[in-house]
N, CA, C and O of each residue as an XYZ file, in Angstrom:
656
protein
N      97.019    -34.054    -20.400
C      96.256    -35.259    -20.802
C      94.818    -35.070    -19.627
O      95.023    -34.886    -18.427
N      93.634    -35.140    -20.122
C      92.649    -35.134    -19.574
C      92.701    -36.116    -18.646
O      93.352    -37.143    -18.838
N      91.868    -35.838    -17.315
C      91.493    -36.501    -16.267
C      92.993    -37.129    -15.751
O      93.046    -38.158    -15.077
N      93.798    -36.620    -16.025
C      95.131    -36.767    -15.033
C      95.251    -36.270    -13.709
O      95.176    -35.043    -13.659
N      95.430    -36.900    -12.517
C      95.726    -36.378    -11.651
C      97.048    -36.825    -11.189
O      97.503    -37.896    -11.590
N      97.815    -35.933    -10.219
C      98.954    -35.987     -9.744
C      98.919    -37.056     -8.430
O      98.025    -36.924     -7.594
N      99.772    -37.950     -8.312
C      99.671    -39.241     -7.575
C     100.814    -38.937     -6.416
O     102.022    -38.861     -6.639
N     100.304    -38.814     -5.396
C     100.909    -38.309     -4.189
C     101.418    -40.073     -3.581
O     100.611    -40.889     -3.134
N     102.769    -40.286     -3.713
C     103.256    -41.611     -3.139
C     102.745    -41.681     -1.725
O     102.738    -40.639     -1.069
N     102.344    -42.735     -1.220
C     101.833    -43.039      0.281
C     103.372    -42.904      1.271
O     104.407    -43.521      1.019
N     103.203    -42.089      2.240
C     104.236    -41.695      3.172
C     104.203    -41.968      4.591
O     104.666    -41.285      5.505
N     103.394    -43.408      4.652
C     103.139    -43.398      6.282
C     104.627    -43.650      6.935
O     105.707    -43.826      6.371
N     104.320    -43.606      8.197
C     105.626    -43.680      8.922
C     105.235    -45.150      9.729
O     104.104    -45.631      9.789
N     106.315    -45.649     10.249
C     106.133    -46.963     11.245
C     105.099    -46.678     12.306
O     104.106    -47.328     12.633
N     105.649    -45.397     12.818
C     104.805    -44.732     13.956
C     103.206    -45.259     13.646
O     102.515    -46.076     14.255
N     102.966    -44.566     12.624
C     101.770    -44.544     12.165
C     100.938    -45.534     11.579
O      99.710    -45.452     11.583
N     101.715    -46.662     10.971
C     101.004    -47.956     11.236
C     101.167    -48.729     12.373
O     100.842    -49.915     12.327
N     101.671    -48.187     13.505
C     101.889    -49.021     14.565
C     100.708    -48.747     15.363
O     100.051    -49.640     15.898
N     100.413    -47.394     15.448
C      99.329    -46.585     15.818
C      97.624    -46.989     15.513
O      96.726    -46.939     16.353
N      97.501    -47.366     14.175
C      96.711    -48.006     13.454
C      96.578    -49.468     13.562
O      95.493    -50.013     13.356
N      97.579    -50.087     13.859
C      97.340    -51.498     14.127
C      97.047    -51.994     15.709
O      96.718    -53.107     16.118
N      97.296    -50.731     16.447
C      96.438    -50.716     18.096
C      95.359    -50.850     17.706
O      94.732    -51.893     17.892
N      94.795    -49.640     16.957
C      93.336    -49.214     16.840
C      92.577    -50.526     16.445
O      91.632    -51.021     17.058
N      93.180    -51.001     15.287
C      92.543    -52.349     14.408
C      92.432    -53.367     15.555
O      91.269    -53.712     15.763
N      93.378    -53.946     16.368
C      93.298    -54.820     17.585
C      92.385    -54.567     18.329
O      91.753    -55.551     18.715
N      91.952    -53.250     18.813
C      91.111    -52.897     19.903
C      89.705    -53.371     19.158
O      88.957    -54.165     19.728
N      89.451    -52.929     18.080
C      87.932    -52.999     17.626
C      87.870    -54.380     16.529
O      87.020    -54.483     15.645
N      88.858    -55.302     16.773
C      88.594    -56.555     15.727
C      87.809    -57.121     16.312
O      87.771    -56.915     17.525
N      86.843    -58.077     15.705
C      85.554    -58.619     15.770
C      84.508    -58.065     16.437
O      83.646    -58.743     16.997
N      84.526    -56.906     16.415
C      83.095    -56.016     17.121
C      82.513    -55.599     15.554
O      83.031    -55.176     14.520
N      81.141    -55.968     15.996
C      80.352    -55.535     14.864
C      80.271    -54.171     14.050
O      79.795    -53.749     15.104
N      80.272    -53.097     13.219
C      80.410    -51.938     13.090
C      81.860    -51.716     13.327
O      82.025    -50.556     13.705
N      82.899    -52.334     13.257
C      84.427    -51.963     13.687
C      85.023    -51.035     12.430
O      86.215    -50.729     12.410
N      84.400    -50.752     11.726
C      84.921    -50.524     10.147
C      84.940    -48.851     10.511
O      85.931    -48.128     10.606
N      83.458    -48.480     10.685
C      84.027    -46.591     10.969
C      84.436    -46.321     12.012
O      84.887    -45.176     11.978
N      84.545    -46.838     13.115
C      85.393    -46.080     14.146
C      86.803    -46.318     13.757
O      87.458    -45.279     13.837
N      87.476    -47.330     13.367
C      88.873    -47.783     12.419
C      89.057    -46.808     11.362
O      90.166    -46.364     11.065
N      87.949    -46.465     10.781
C      88.346    -45.438      9.516
C      88.589    -44.250     10.339
O      89.656    -43.654     10.193
N      87.854    -43.901     11.057
C      87.880    -42.782     11.449
C      89.101    -42.141     12.564
O      89.117    -40.933     12.801
N      90.087    -43.076     13.194
C      90.834    -43.312     13.460
C      92.291    -43.090     12.588
O      93.192    -42.330     12.943
N      92.296    -43.748     11.638
C      92.734    -43.940     10.654
C      92.914    -42.319     10.196
O      93.917    -41.620     10.334
N      91.690    -41.979      9.640
C      92.091    -40.607      9.300
C      92.436    -40.005     10.019
O      93.340    -39.253      9.655
N      91.990    -39.905     11.477
C      92.912    -39.108     12.525
C      94.588    -39.309     12.250
O      95.283    -38.296     12.180
N      95.138    -40.513     12.113
C      96.296    -40.841     12.330
C      97.254    -40.561     10.690
O      98.484    -40.614     10.714
N      96.727    -40.363      9.773
C      97.211    -40.139      8.440
C      96.577    -39.103      7.901
O      97.041    -38.807      6.800
N      95.680    -38.429      8.262
C      94.951    -37.526      7.419
C      94.149    -37.385      6.322
O      93.457    -36.423      5.986
N      94.369    -38.792      5.629
C      93.228    -39.070      4.951
C      93.800    -40.888      4.647
O      94.774    -41.444      5.155
N      92.880    -41.410      3.746
C      92.440    -42.871      3.642
C      93.378    -43.201      2.594
O      92.605    -43.454      1.670
N      94.669    -43.378      2.092
C      95.061    -44.191      0.822
C      95.091    -45.581      0.782
O      94.912    -46.367      1.712
N      95.325    -45.797     -0.334
C      94.506    -47.078     -0.503
C      95.439    -48.544      0.314
O      94.939    -49.653      0.505
N      96.984    -48.092      0.711
C      97.737    -48.456      1.300
C      96.998    -48.513      2.769
O      96.986    -49.630      3.286
N      96.531    -47.706      3.322
C      95.830    -47.612      5.070
C      94.505    -48.735      4.710
O      94.354    -49.697      5.464
N      93.661    -48.560      3.633
C      92.649    -49.543      3.553
C      92.462    -50.626      3.552
O      91.528    -51.281      4.014
N      93.836    -51.062      2.735
C      94.251    -52.570      2.723
C      94.460    -52.984      4.191
O      93.785    -53.965      4.504
N      95.068    -52.583      4.957
C      95.785    -52.635      6.092
C      94.620    -52.803      6.980
O      94.612    -53.724      7.797
N      93.564    -51.917      6.870
C      92.368    -51.999      7.814
C      91.553    -53.331      7.365
O      91.009    -54.106      8.152
N      91.575    -53.459      5.818
C      90.566    -54.910      5.205
C      91.333    -56.313      6.088
O      90.704    -57.276      6.526
N      92.765    -56.114      6.188
C      93.378    -57.196      6.249
C      93.459    -57.327      7.959
O      93.594    -58.467      8.402
N      93.410    -56.618      8.561
C      93.315    -56.567     10.202
C      91.984    -56.648     10.763
O      91.710    -57.107     11.872
N      91.161    -56.159      9.900
C      89.696    -56.343     10.563
C      88.920    -57.867      9.924
O      87.796    -58.341     10.092
N      90.351    -58.411      8.988
C      89.298    -59.524      8.420
C      88.093    -59.147      7.167
O      87.288    -59.996      6.784
N      88.126    -58.038      6.739
C      86.806    -57.819      6.068
C      87.425    -57.707      4.120
O      88.553    -57.886      3.661
N      86.567    -57.470      3.660
C      86.920    -57.164      2.080
C      86.819    -55.424      2.161
O      86.188    -54.495      2.664
N      88.301    -55.876      0.982
C      88.776    -54.622      0.804
C      87.248    -53.520      0.232
O      87.088    -52.347      0.568
N      86.683    -54.009     -0.314
C      85.859    -53.458     -0.826
C      84.693    -52.690      0.088
O      84.157    -51.637     -0.258
N      84.380    -53.463      1.401
C      83.970    -52.848      2.125
C      84.235    -51.758      2.791
O      83.365    -50.946      3.107
N      85.624    -51.626      3.100
C      86.628    -50.602      3.609
C      86.353    -49.374      2.737
O      86.238    -48.234      3.188
N      86.252    -49.736      1.358
C      86.573    -48.867      0.213
C      84.994    -48.400     -0.058
O      84.897    -47.408     -0.781
N      83.877    -48.915      0.370
C      82.806    -48.528      0.260
C      82.354    -47.454      1.176
O      81.681    -46.467      0.877
N      82.901    -47.848      2.532
C      82.291    -47.125      3.732
C      83.329    -45.695      3.425
O      82.729    -44.620      3.407
N      84.627    -45.671      3.222
C      85.540    -44.465      3.116
C      84.983    -43.541      2.196
O      84.847    -42.323      2.317
N      84.653    -44.365      1.169
C      83.915    -43.221     -0.225
C      82.470    -42.935     -0.323
O      81.900    -42.373     -1.258
N      81.892    -43.449      0.894
C      80.351    -43.096      0.681
C      80.460    -41.349      1.658
O      80.356    -40.179      1.290
N      80.660    -41.875      2.711
C      80.854    -40.764      3.834
C      81.746    -39.430      3.559
O      82.901    -39.627      3.181
N      81.407    -38.409      3.682
C      82.025    -37.215      3.479
C      83.403    -36.874      4.489
O      84.345    -36.225      4.034
N      83.398    -37.290      5.630
C      84.158    -37.155      6.667
C      85.560    -37.793      6.104
O      86.668    -37.451      6.518
N      85.370    -38.591      5.282
C      86.340    -39.167      5.111
C      87.514    -38.471      3.877
O      87.246    -37.358      3.427
N      88.377    -38.964      3.548
C      89.604    -38.311      2.123
C      89.803    -39.739      1.856
O      89.853    -40.705      2.617
N      89.918    -39.615      0.411
C      90.710    -40.837      0.061
C      91.936    -40.200     -0.527
O      92.805    -40.916     -1.026
N      92.077    -38.649     -0.489
C      93.318    -38.051     -1.000
C      94.254    -37.393      0.062
O      93.948    -37.319      1.252
N      94.987    -37.095     -0.269
C      95.821    -36.495      1.065
C      95.445    -34.852      0.671
O      95.376    -34.461     -0.494
N      95.256    -34.123      1.669
C      95.157    -32.495      1.765
C      96.299    -31.849      1.802
O      97.359    -32.463      1.925
N      96.234    -30.374      1.690
C      97.294    -29.554      0.978
C      97.571    -29.125      2.832
O      96.860    -29.580      3.728
N      98.643    -28.262      3.037
C      99.025    -27.576      4.146
C      98.146    -26.467      4.043
O      97.787    -26.055      5.146
N      97.630    -25.781      2.954
C      96.505    -24.778      2.768
C      95.347    -25.497      1.798
O      95.436    -25.685      0.584
N      93.954    -25.933      2.905
C      92.801    -26.728      2.081
C      92.068    -25.533      2.053
O      91.645    -24.897      3.018
N      91.905    -25.169      0.276
C      90.691    -24.560     -0.271
C      89.673    -25.167     -0.638
O      89.708    -26.043     -1.502
N      88.548    -24.767      0.000
C      87.183    -25.389     -0.040
C      86.592    -24.165     -0.539
O      86.617    -23.095      0.070
N      85.808    -24.456     -2.204
C      85.057    -23.401     -2.485
C      83.733    -23.998     -2.931
O      83.520    -24.999     -3.616
N      83.059    -23.297     -2.477
C      81.458    -23.293     -2.212
C      80.819    -23.285     -3.636
O      81.022    -22.213     -4.206
N      80.004    -24.314     -4.466
C      79.626    -24.754     -5.305
C      77.979    -24.598     -5.332
O      77.350    -24.922     -6.339
N      77.428    -24.158     -4.331
C      75.946    -24.441     -3.783
C      75.340    -23.224     -4.936
O      75.891    -22.551     -5.807
N      73.928    -23.343     -4.438
C      73.258    -22.072     -5.617
C      73.624    -20.973     -5.521
O      74.064    -20.317     -6.464
N      73.495    -20.540     -4.253
C      73.849    -19.005     -4.141
C      74.970    -18.788     -4.729
O      74.864    -17.981     -5.653
N      76.324    -19.321     -4.501
C      77.493    -18.801     -4.763
C      77.568    -19.542     -6.344
O      78.582    -19.170     -6.934
N      76.883    -20.316     -6.990
C      77.072    -20.530     -8.332
C      76.565    -19.373     -9.188
O      77.178    -18.788    -10.081
N      75.090    -19.114     -8.660
C      74.697    -17.893     -9.895
C      75.553    -17.221     -9.660
O      75.769    -16.627    -10.717
N      76.581    -16.721     -8.566
C      77.036    -15.414     -8.435
C      78.662    -15.595     -9.016
O      79.526    -14.728     -8.883
N      78.814    -16.619     -9.534
C      80.154    -16.925    -10.438
C      80.894    -17.680     -9.648
O      81.960    -17.166     -9.309
N      80.683    -18.655     -9.280
C      81.911    -19.369     -8.491
C      82.537    -20.339     -9.502
O      83.729    -20.629     -9.395
N      81.544    -21.005    -10.772
C      82.150    -21.849    -11.846
C      83.620    -20.925    -12.121
O      84.716    -21.481    -12.041
N      83.494    -19.546    -12.431
C      84.500    -18.703    -12.821
C      85.529    -18.765    -11.878
O      86.682    -18.944    -12.270
N      85.223    -18.619    -10.455
C      86.221    -18.751     -9.476
C      87.031    -20.047     -9.297
O      88.207    -20.141     -8.946
N      86.098    -21.102     -9.634
C      86.869    -22.487     -9.896
C      87.782    -22.650    -10.645
O      88.739    -23.355    -10.324
N      87.688    -21.961    -11.960
C      88.416    -22.439    -13.372
C      89.679    -21.307    -12.994
O      90.744    -21.407    -13.603
N      89.477    -20.177    -11.903
C      91.079    -19.620    -12.075
C      91.178    -20.227    -10.803
O      92.244    -20.777    -11.081
N      90.985    -20.562     -9.739
C      91.908    -21.663     -8.623
C      92.698    -22.793     -9.562
O      93.871    -23.133     -9.404
N      91.830    -23.266    -10.520
C      92.552    -24.618    -11.163
C      93.666    -24.335    -12.238
O      94.481    -25.192    -12.579
N      93.616    -22.682    -12.885
C      94.312    -22.531    -13.222
C      95.785    -21.885    -12.708
O      96.867    -22.007    -13.282
N      95.561    -21.312    -11.717
C      96.569    -20.578    -11.206
C      97.245    -21.706    -10.203
O      98.439    -21.547     -9.951
N      96.563    -22.830     -9.617
C      97.101    -23.467     -8.673
C      97.812    -24.948     -9.744
O      98.591    -25.786     -9.291
N      97.311    -24.926    -11.112
C      97.243    -26.349    -11.898
C      97.148    -27.382    -11.475
O      97.864    -28.365    -11.666
N      95.921    -27.215    -10.630
C      95.096    -28.974    -10.307
C      93.542    -28.817    -10.612
O      93.053    -27.698    -10.771
N      93.110    -29.483    -10.656
C      91.762    -29.451    -10.248
C      90.848    -30.038     -9.195
O      91.253    -30.854     -8.367
N      89.856    -29.687     -9.241
C      89.128    -29.944     -7.850
C      89.293    -31.539     -7.614
O      89.244    -32.513     -8.365
N      89.540    -31.334     -6.030
C      90.130    -32.897     -5.571
C      91.321    -33.140     -5.784
O      91.517    -34.355     -5.744
N      92.514    -32.369     -6.063
C      93.554    -32.704     -6.227
C      94.622    -31.789     -5.215
O      94.303    -31.138     -4.220
N      95.764    -31.937     -5.713
C      96.756    -31.369     -4.498
C      97.751    -30.954     -5.331
O      97.895    -31.513     -6.419
N      98.587    -29.900     -4.930
C      99.733    -29.711     -5.682
C     100.756    -30.336     -5.309
O     100.891    -30.830     -4.190
N     101.719    -30.378     -6.376
C     102.647    -31.251     -6.153
C     103.841    -31.167     -4.934
O     104.502    -32.119     -4.520
N     103.900    -30.138     -4.607
C     104.479    -29.543     -3.479
C     103.863    -29.880     -2.013
O     104.467    -29.701     -0.956
N     102.649    -30.361     -2.136
C     101.802    -30.467     -1.130
C     101.177    -29.305     -0.206
O     100.567    -29.418      0.857
N     101.479    -28.285     -0.857
C     101.018    -27.005     -0.306
C      99.605    -26.562     -0.587
O      99.140    -25.827      0.285
N      98.985    -26.780     -1.384
C      97.469    -26.588     -1.690
C      96.887    -27.712     -2.078
O      97.434    -28.542     -2.804
N      95.658    -27.813     -1.582
C      94.680    -28.807     -2.253
C      93.364    -27.988     -2.001
O      93.075    -27.220     -1.084
N      92.554    -28.453     -3.269
C      91.574    -27.913     -3.575
C      90.388    -28.735     -3.672
O      90.565    -29.743     -4.356
N      89.177    -28.589     -3.161
C      87.986    -29.108     -3.020
C      86.704    -28.134     -3.545
O      86.566    -26.963     -3.191
N      86.078    -28.633     -4.177
C      84.334    -27.838     -3.937
C      83.440    -28.777     -3.144
O      83.366    -29.997     -2.993
N      82.704    -27.565     -2.641
C      81.625    -28.249     -1.862
C      80.516    -27.616     -2.033
O      80.494    -26.675     -2.825
N      79.257    -28.032     -1.262
C      77.714    -27.796     -1.626
C      77.648    -26.577     -1.187
O      77.093    -25.723     -1.878
N      78.233    -26.247      0.118
C      77.564    -25.207      0.949
C      78.638    -25.030      2.323
O      78.960    -25.968      3.052
N      79.013    -23.868      2.453
C      79.838    -23.477      3.790
C      79.384    -22.791      4.570
O      79.996    -22.432      5.576
N      77.858    -22.350      4.203
C      76.970    -21.698      5.224
C      77.046    -19.840      5.343
O      76.601    -19.084      6.207
N      77.787    -19.577      4.109
C      77.836    -18.225      4.188
C      77.141    -17.420      2.777
O      77.627    -16.480      2.148
N      76.122    -17.990      2.587
C      75.283    -17.622      1.218
C      75.348    -15.982      1.351
O      75.808    -15.557      0.292
N      75.136    -15.192      2.016
C      75.151    -13.660      1.625
C      76.670    -13.347      1.418
O      76.891    -12.160      1.178
N      77.550    -14.009      1.453
C      78.880    -13.446      0.871
C      79.155    -13.885     -0.224
O      80.200    -13.469     -0.724
N      78.276    -14.944     -1.045
C      78.509    -15.665     -2.452
C      78.847    -14.411     -3.504
O      78.227    -13.390     -3.801
N      80.236    -15.025     -3.960
C      80.581    -16.672     -4.192
C      81.721    -16.535     -2.635
O      82.209    -15.444     -2.339
N      81.957    -17.627     -1.913
C      82.641    -17.752     -1.021
C      83.679    -19.120     -1.054
O      83.415    -20.115     -1.728
N      84.821    -18.994     -0.261
C      85.565    -20.228     -0.686
C      86.048    -19.932      0.930
O      85.616    -18.972      1.567
N      87.003    -20.909      1.469
C      87.503    -20.680      2.493
C      88.918    -21.661      2.311
O      89.068    -22.626      1.561
N      89.894    -21.047      3.280
C      91.733    -21.402      2.749
C      91.742    -21.797      4.594
O      91.478    -21.002      5.495
N      92.059    -22.985      4.711
C      92.045    -23.604      6.042
C      90.576    -23.007      6.748
O      89.487    -23.398      6.327
N      90.691    -22.067      7.812
C      89.860    -21.300      8.725
C      89.103    -20.131      8.149
O      87.929    -19.832      8.367
N      90.042    -19.476      7.319
C      89.689    -18.083      6.644
C      88.895    -18.337      5.741
O      89.069    -19.197      4.878
N      87.773    -17.486      5.870
C      86.550    -17.309      4.983
C      86.826    -16.035      3.792
O      87.016    -14.874      4.155
N      86.816    -16.363      2.632
C      87.022    -15.219      1.503
C      85.680    -15.115      0.921
O      85.200    -16.146      0.449
N      84.989    -14.007      0.881
C      83.563    -13.874      0.370
C      83.527    -12.864     -0.590
O      84.424    -12.045     -0.790
N      82.204    -12.967     -1.318
C      82.251    -11.930     -2.550
C      82.996    -11.708     -3.790
O      82.927    -10.728     -4.532
N      83.764    -12.823     -3.919
C      85.011    -13.255     -4.827
C      84.734    -13.043     -6.064
O      83.597    -13.184     -6.513
N      85.933    -12.613     -6.888
C      85.876    -12.153     -8.130
C      86.816    -12.946     -8.485
O      87.504    -13.363     -7.553
N      87.231    -13.498    -10.108
C      88.394    -14.253    -10.273
C      89.710    -13.205    -10.272
O      90.842    -13.647    -10.074
N      89.509    -12.060    -10.463
C      90.857    -11.323    -10.151
C      91.348    -11.062     -8.627
O      92.372    -10.465     -8.295
N      90.513    -11.566     -7.901
C      91.269    -11.694     -6.403
C      91.753    -12.906     -6.073
O      92.116    -13.061     -4.907
N      91.845    -13.829     -6.857
C      92.220    -15.122     -6.571
C      93.811    -15.375     -6.531
O      94.198    -16.312     -5.832
N      94.724    -14.636     -7.205
C      96.192    -14.447     -7.446
C      96.504    -13.748     -6.472
O      97.473    -14.209     -5.869
N      95.968    -12.542     -5.930
C      96.632    -11.788     -4.967
C      95.970    -12.919     -3.471
O      96.755    -13.155     -2.552
N      94.888    -13.356     -3.438
C      94.765    -14.349     -2.039
C      95.573    -15.461     -1.796
O      95.650    -15.958     -0.672
N      96.393    -16.040     -3.104
C      97.077    -17.068     -3.104
C      98.335    -17.136     -2.555
O      98.987    -17.943     -1.893
N      98.516    -15.733     -3.163
C     100.117    -15.027     -2.815
C     100.146    -14.856     -1.398
O     101.282    -14.981     -0.940
N      99.250    -14.607     -0.554
C      99.394    -14.100      0.840
C     100.085    -16.115      1.168
O     100.991    -16.156      2.000
N      99.785    -17.118      0.735
C      99.807    -18.340      1.371
C     101.214    -18.928      0.830
O     101.565    -20.057      1.171
N     102.211    -17.923     -0.241
C     102.998    -18.592     -0.700
C     104.244    -18.658      0.107
O     105.190    -19.350     -0.271
């Protein structure tokens, strides 16, 4: 089915939720509390699932739409879980003209997910970004902190196999 995403169920622990409650309590009633609480929540949970956004909205007594608006606006926040191996593929101009679109297609095929998704086993997440800052190596992708440059589609399988 087109536009289907694998939904990873929320798996927050009671300890994580307690830690978030403490952060919310420390910021409750302060002007501009949404941003630091979201930053702390991202650190605690690794991403900002709907359940966490609801806890923040209720805890700060603000509309959920405000929490979601901030969380979805800033690139530092992720609404989706990240895999053990976070793949970031540059789709900036230099990378795109040198074939990044073909690399993205190969990654999506090999992983069975679309950009913005995570494999069902939680091993890989795939994101497209605008620039990694290594234009001379175009097309470029990163897996966690490892940079791979001058990529061709036939290199994707062997690169991914290193992480299996």
